[in-house]
C-alpha positions in Angstrom: 109.2 -24.1 -53.0 109.6 -20.5 -52.5 106.7 -18.7 -51.4 106.7 -14.9 -52.7 105.5 -12.4 -50.4 104.2 -9.5 -51.8 103.4 -6.3 -49.6 100.2 -4.6 -50.6 99.9 -1.0 -49.1 96.7 -0.2 -48.2 95.7 3.2 -49.0 94.1 5.1 -46.3 92.0 8.0 -46.1 92.6 10.5 -43.5 89.3 11.5 -42.3 90.6 14.1 -40.2 91.5 16.3 -43.7 88.7 14.9 -45.7 86.9 17.4 -47.7 83.3 18.0 -47.0 81.3 16.9 -50.1 78.8 19.5 -49.7 81.6 22.4 -49.6 85.2 23.3 -49.7 85.5 23.5 -46.0 87.1 21.1 -43.9 85.7 19.3 -40.7 87.7 17.7 -38.2 86.8 14.9 -35.6 89.6 16.2 -33.5 88.0 19.5 -32.7 84.7 18.7 -31.3 82.4 22.1 -30.6 79.6 22.2 -28.0 78.0 24.2 -24.8 80.4 25.1 -21.9 79.5 24.5 -18.6 78.8 28.2 -17.9 76.3 28.6 -20.9 74.5 25.4 -19.8 73.9 27.2 -16.4 73.0 30.4 -17.9 70.2 28.6 -20.2 68.8 26.9 -16.9 68.5 30.1 -15.0 66.7 31.6 -18.0 64.6 28.7 -18.6 63.7 28.8 -14.6 63.0 32.4 -14.7 60.6 32.0 -17.9 58.6 29.4 -15.9 58.4 31.3 -12.9 57.1 34.4 -14.7 54.7 32.2 -16.3 53.6 30.3 -13.1 53.6 33.8 -11.3 51.4 35.3 -13.7 49.1 32.5 -13.7 48.7 32.4 -10.1 47.8 36.2 -10.1 45.0 35.8 -12.7 43.7 32.7 -10.8 43.2 34.8 -7.5 42.0 37.5 -9.8 39.3 35.3 -11.1 38.5 33.8 -7.8 38.1 37.3 -6.2 35.9 38.6 -9.0 33.9 35.0 -9.0 33.2 35.6 -5.3 32.4 39.2 -5.7 30.1 38.6 -8.3 28.4 35.8 -6.2 27.8 37.8 -3.4 26.5 40.9 -5.3 24.0 38.6 -7.2 22.8 36.6 -4.1 22.5 39.7 -1.7 20.6 41.6 -4.5 18.1 38.8 -4.9 17.6 39.0 -1.1 17.3 42.8 -1.1 14.6 42.7 -3.9 12.6 40.1 -1.6 12.6 42.3 1.2 11.7 45.6 -0.9 9.0 43.6 -2.6 7.4 42.5 0.8 8.1 45.9 2.3 5.8 47.5 -0.7 3.3 45.0 0.0 3.1 45.5 3.9 -0.6 46.0 5.1 -2.2 44.9 2.0 -5.3 43.0 3.4 -4.6 43.9 6.8 -7.3 46.4 8.6 -5.3 49.1 10.3 -8.0 50.9 12.0 -9.0 47.3 13.6 -5.3 46.1 14.1 -5.7 42.6 15.0 -3.1 40.2 16.2 -1.7 37.8 13.5 0.1 34.9 15.2 1.2 37.2 17.9 2.1 40.4 16.0 0.1 43.4 15.4 0.7 46.6 12.9 1.4 46.3 9.3 5.2 47.1 10.0 7.0 46.1 13.5 10.8 47.3 13.7 12.7 45.6 16.5 16.2 47.7 16.8 19.5 46.1 17.5 17.6 42.6 18.1 20.3 40.5 16.2 23.9 39.9 15.6 26.1 42.8 15.5 23.0 45.1 16.6 21.2 44.4 13.0 17.7 45.0 13.2 14.5 42.6 12.6 11.6 43.6 10.8 8.1 41.7 10.9 5.3 42.5 8.1 1.7 41.8 8.2 -0.2 41.4 4.8 -2.0 39.3 2.3 1.4 38.6 0.5 -0.2 35.9 -1.8 -3.2 34.5 -2.9 -3.7 30.8 -2.3 -7.6 30.4 -3.2 -10.1 31.6 -5.2 -13.9 32.1 -4.5 -16.0 28.8 -5.6 -19.3 27.6 -6.1 -21.3 30.7 -5.1 -20.9 34.4 -5.0 -20.1 35.8 -1.5 -23.0 38.3 -0.5 -23.1 41.1 2.1 -23.8 39.9 5.7 -22.7 36.2 4.6 -20.6 34.3 7.1 -19.6 31.2 4.9 -17.7 30.9 1.7 -16.9 28.2 -0.4 -13.0 28.2 -1.7 -10.8 26.2 -4.5 -7.2 26.2 -3.8 -4.6 27.5 -6.3 -1.5 25.8 -4.8 0.1 23.7 -2.0 -0.6 26.1 0.7 -4.0 25.7 2.7 -5.9 27.4 5.4 -6.2 25.9 9.0 -7.4 26.7 12.1 -4.3 27.8 14.0 -1.6 29.9 12.3 -3.2 30.1 8.8 -6.9 31.2 9.8 -6.6 34.8 8.7 -7.7 35.8 5.0 -8.4 38.5 3.0 -11.2 38.6 0.2 -9.6 40.5 -2.6 -7.4 42.4 -0.4 -10.5 44.4 0.5 -12.4 42.4 3.4 -10.6 40.8 6.2 -12.0 38.1 8.4 -11.0 35.0 10.6 -11.9 31.6 9.7 -13.7 30.2 13.0 -14.7 26.8 11.6 -13.9 24.6 8.6 -14.1 20.6 7.8 -10.2 19.8 8.4 -8.4 17.1 6.3 -4.9 16.5 7.3 -4.9 19.4 9.6 -6.0 21.8 6.8 -9.4 23.3 5.8 -11.1 21.2 3.1 -11.9 23.0 -0.2 -14.8 20.5 -0.4 -17.0 22.2 2.5 -17.5 25.9 3.2 -15.5 28.2 5.5 -17.4 29.9 8.2 -16.0 33.4 9.3 -16.0 35.3 12.4 -18.1 38.2 10.7 -20.2 39.1 7.9 -18.8 40.0 4.6 -18.9 43.9 3.9 -18.8 43.5 0.0 -20.4 41.4 -2.6 -17.5 39.4 -4.4 -18.4 37.3 -7.4 -16.9 33.6 -8.1 -13.4 33.6 -8.9 -12.1 36.4 -6.9 -8.8 36.0 -5.0 -8.7 34.8 -1.6 -5.4 35.9 0.1 -3.8 34.4 3.2 -3.0 37.3 5.8 0.2 36.3 7.5 3.3 37.6 9.2 6.7 37.7 7.5 10.1 38.3 9.5 13.4 39.2 8.1 16.2 38.6 10.7 20.0 37.6 10.8 20.8 34.5 12.0 24.6 33.8 12.6 25.8 35.1 9.2 22.7 34.3 7.3 19.6 36.4 6.6 16.3 34.7 7.2 12.8 35.0 6.0 10.3 33.5 8.5 7.0 33.2 7.1 3.6 31.4 8.4 3.2 29.6 5.2 6.8 28.7 4.5 8.5 28.5 7.7 12.2 29.8 7.9 13.9 30.2 4.9 17.6 31.3 4.2 17.5 33.7 1.5 21.3 34.9 1.5 24.4 33.9 3.3 27.5 36.1 4.7 25.1 39.1 5.7 26.7 41.1 8.5 24.1 43.8 9.1 20.4 44.6 8.3 19.0 48.1 9.3 15.5 49.6 8.8 14.7 53.1 9.7 11.1 54.7 9.5 10.7 58.0 7.6 7.9 60.4 7.6 8.1 62.1 4.4 5.5 64.5 4.3 5.5 65.2 8.3 2.1 63.8 8.8 3.1 61.7 11.7 2.5 58.7 9.7 5.5 56.4 8.6 5.2 56.5 4.4 8.7 55.2 3.7 11.3 52.6 5.1 14.9 53.2 4.4 16.4 49.4 4.1 20.1 48.7 4.2 21.8 45.4 4.0 25.5 44.8 4.2 27.1 41.8 2.6 30.5 40.3 2.4 32.2 37.7 0.3 32.5 34.1 1.7 36.5 34.1 1.9 39.0 36.7 2.1 40.7 38.0 -0.8 44.4 37.5 -0.4 45.4 40.1 -3.0 43.8 42.9 -1.0 45.5 45.2 1.1 43.2 46.3 4.0 44.5 49.8 4.2 43.5 50.6 0.6 39.7 49.8 1.6 37.7 53.3 2.0 36.1 52.6 5.1 39.3 51.0 6.7 39.9 53.7 9.4 36.0 54.5 10.3 34.4 51.1 9.5 31.0 50.8 7.6 28.5 53.0 9.5 25.0 52.4 8.7 21.9 54.2 10.6 24.6 54.5 13.4 25.8 50.8 13.6 29.4 50.5 12.8 31.0 47.2 11.0 34.7 47.1 11.3 36.4 47.0 7.8 40.0 46.1 8.6 40.3 42.7 7.1 40.5 41.2 3.7 36.8 40.5 2.9 35.3 42.4 0.0 31.7 44.0 1.2 28.9 45.5 -0.7 26.1 47.8 0.8 22.6 48.0 -0.7 20.4 50.8 0.5 17.0 52.1 -0.7 14.1 54.0 0.7 10.9 52.0 0.0 7.5 53.8 -0.5 4.6 52.1 1.9 1.6 51.4 -0.4 -0.2 51.5 2.9 1.3 54.3 5.3 1.2 53.1 9.2 
């Protein structure tokens, strides 16, 4: 048997020369297109530069934000402290009998300034006054010549027989508590207070009774402290470098009728974007009432200064 072998030639398609079905152009697998190494390196460099620019911009903005945030915090906190000082200075002498000039917890005189008593030659000031009412007259009117009164407390600060024994009725009549019924070391409001003198004026029920106390402002370390009889030691501001007080006799009558008060505050941290030599007080330092604070670092500072009128000239 003979087997006939028929050769079938397969028709092949040369894909290298096939026409693109979407156009008349030819495309070839043999000619591969792409990026050269130089082009890739250039693209990487451009990307790196763009990323670095964005990162640098972010860092600059972040530092600027931190700097402004610190400066704002310093400005707000020091302004609050300065307002507290101003308020207490204006009230100095209220309810305190200047003519008698009694000692209140070791201090005499409505205003006592101690020059260069603190860090960096900062000043200290002690004020005497009835800064706040802590009770009202209760039960019966206070009569002229009377030596006892009954009271009703209005808060959580109480009279005692040691450092809180000085009072003023309505800011007009000063007295010292000689005796009272103690409860937990404080004068009880259930019993009358015995005074060291007769009352000079009549006062009706409900009139305010002030605690006459001492308040001292001073710098300890870098903190501005308010030390009072009723509340103890309080930190009213941080990062305070100088506190200066000067007595002013505006009308020349020999009495102090104003106090010039200055407070120098700085930020908690240095501003790394700040060039010290560009600061206005770089070469001279910050001079307040003759006291100089160097300003050659990268801290930002704020100065508050005001002349405050005394309601009770001394």
